N, C-alpha and C positions, 0 to 999 in steps of 0.2 A: 252375273253380268253387271260390271260397274255402271253407275249413272255417269251421265256427262260430266258432272261435277267431280265424282270420285276419279274419273278418268283423267281429268284436268289436272287434278291434284297429284296424281300418279306421275303424269308427264312433267309436272313442275319439279317434283322431287328428283325424278330421273336426270332432268336437265341440270339441275344444280348439283348432283353428284357427279355428274360428268365435268362441269366447270371446275368444281373443287380439286377433282382428280387431275385435270389439265393444268390448273394454276400450280399445284405442288409437284407436277411431273417434272421429271429430270433433276430434282433437288433432293439431297439427302436431308437428314433432320438438321444438321447444323446449317446447311445452305438454306433450308426453308426458314429457319429462325431468323437468320440474317437477312432475308429478302422480306422487308416491310410490306411491300406491296402484295406479295403473295400471301403473307399471313392475313392482312385485311381483307383481301378478296376470298380467301377460303373461309375465314370467319364470317363473313357476309353470307356466303352459300349455306353455311351450316345454320346460321339464322333462318334462313328462308325454308330449308329443310325441316328445322324444328317447328316452325309455324304451320307449315304445310301438313306436317304429320298429325298435328291436332284436329285437322278436318276429316281425317280418315276414320271410317266407322270402326267400333270395337269388334265386330265379327271378322273385319279383315285382319286387324291387329291380332285376333286370336289365332288365326291360321299361320301365325308366324311368331311363335312364342319365343324363339331365340333372339328375337330383336328387342333391344331395350327401349321400347316406345315411351315409357314414362320419363326415363333419363333424357331421351331426345328431346321430348317436348320441354323438360326443365332445363335443359342446356341453353336453350334460346334466351331464357331470362338471365342466364349467367352472361351470355355473349352480349345482351343488350344493356344490362343494369350493372354487371361487376366487371365491366370491360378491363379494369386495371388488373384484375386478377386472371384473365384469360391469358395462359401461357401458351407460346407457340409450340411447345413440346406436347401439350395436351391437344391442340389442334391438330398437330401433324399425326399424333396416335389416333385420333378419330378418323382421319382420312385413310390411314393405312389399315386399321383394324375394324372400324364400324361400318364404313361405307361399303366395301365389297359385299358383305352379307345382306345389307340393306338394298343394295342394287339387285341381288338375286331375288328378294323378296318382291320388289317392285316390278322386276320383269315377270315374275310368276304371276302376279295379280294382273298386269296388263295383258298376259297371254289368255286369261280367263275371260275376257271381253270378245 
């Protein structure tokens, strides 16, 4: 059963997954790249998800080995410090490919409580 702190972190991650998905919704890759507001909003959501993922305990992460937890945590540094290198294409691919399985893992953990 997750602690209140872990439960709050899981809710934060889920909330920002939903926001990122909403901000990118209705756009294709090119439309997303052309929408500077959407790119910035989604990138901020990914920063928050990255930071929140660092607060999750290792045993939780071990239950979901298909999630690239280390890369997720490291991505936040890229978003914050190498922002000139953050390509809309990579942000788009993260939303499309990485967030759905992460959402499933987070929902699984929330259901454990």
